[in-house]
N, C-alpha and C positions, 0 to 999 in steps of 0.2 A: 402592872408587872413590874419586878424589878424596882420596888420601893421599900425601903425597910421600914420596919414597923414602929420607930423612932419618929419618922417623919409623919406618918398616920397618927400616932399619938399625939404629936404637937399639934398638927391640925384640929384635932377634935377638940382638945383642951382650948385652944385660943378661939374656938367658934362658938359662942353660945345659941346662935341661931338654929345651928344644926345642917347650915348649908352645905359645909364640907363633908359632913359625915354622909350626907343624901348623895353627893358627889362620888365619895369613895364607894359608896355601896353600889351606886348606877353602875360603875367601870368595872367592880368585882362582878356583879351580875352579867355584865356583858362578856367579861373573860370567861366567867363559868358556860355561858351559851356558847360560846365559840371554841373554847378549849378542844384541842385534838392532841390527845396522849398516843402512846404505842398501839393502844388497843382500840383506837377511836373517840368518838365524842363521849363526853360523860354521859350516864344515863340520866335522865330527867329528874328521877327522884333522888339521884345523889347530888346533882347541880342545885336541887332545892333546899336539900337538907344542908349543904355546906353554906348556901346564901342565910338560910334561918339561924342556923348557928352562929355564924359571924355576927350577925344582927343581933343576937341573944347576949353573944358574949361582948359586942360594944357597948350595950345598954347596961351590962353589969360593971363594966369599966367607966361608964361615964353615964351615970343616971341623970343627970341634968339636961342629957339630950333626948331622953326618951319622950317627953311629951312633944317638942316641936318636929321631930322627925319619925314618930311612929306610924302615923297615916301614909306619910310619902313613902317609906319602905315597906309598907304594906303593898302598897299600890306595884313598887317596884318588882315585889316578890311575884305578884299576881301576873305581871307581865312578863318574868321570866318564866314562871310555869305556862302559861300558854305558849310561850315561844318554843319551850322543849317539848310539849305535846305536839305542836304542828311538826316540829322537826323529826319527832319519831313516828308520826303517823303520816308522813308523806305530805305535809302541808294541809292537812284538814282537822278539823278538830269533831268530835263525835256531840252532836245535841240534840235533846229529844224534839220530837216534833211537837208544833204549837197545838195546845187542846184546843178541839173544836167543839161545837153544841152538841153533835151526834155522840161525842166522847164522853159529856157530860149526863147523856139519858141513860 
């Protein structure tokens, strides 16, 4: 929050390991998860969409960072998605019950 794009671009350009991009995107994901505007918190699909769009934009701008950071950013996106689902559903995620032997017959 309140960081200019020039600083973010310089950090991404100067780091070939991708750690700075992962840290920036982690902070951005946290910002999206906790952002509360005039109408309340962002919808989960909106927050996830913003995160994915910025991630893809960064990969277009800095293609050399795709390989070292892609898996890490994928994990961050899944964590953001789980958090938003829990937040929207009152702290619970709906999971299918485990399959039993009786179900297989």
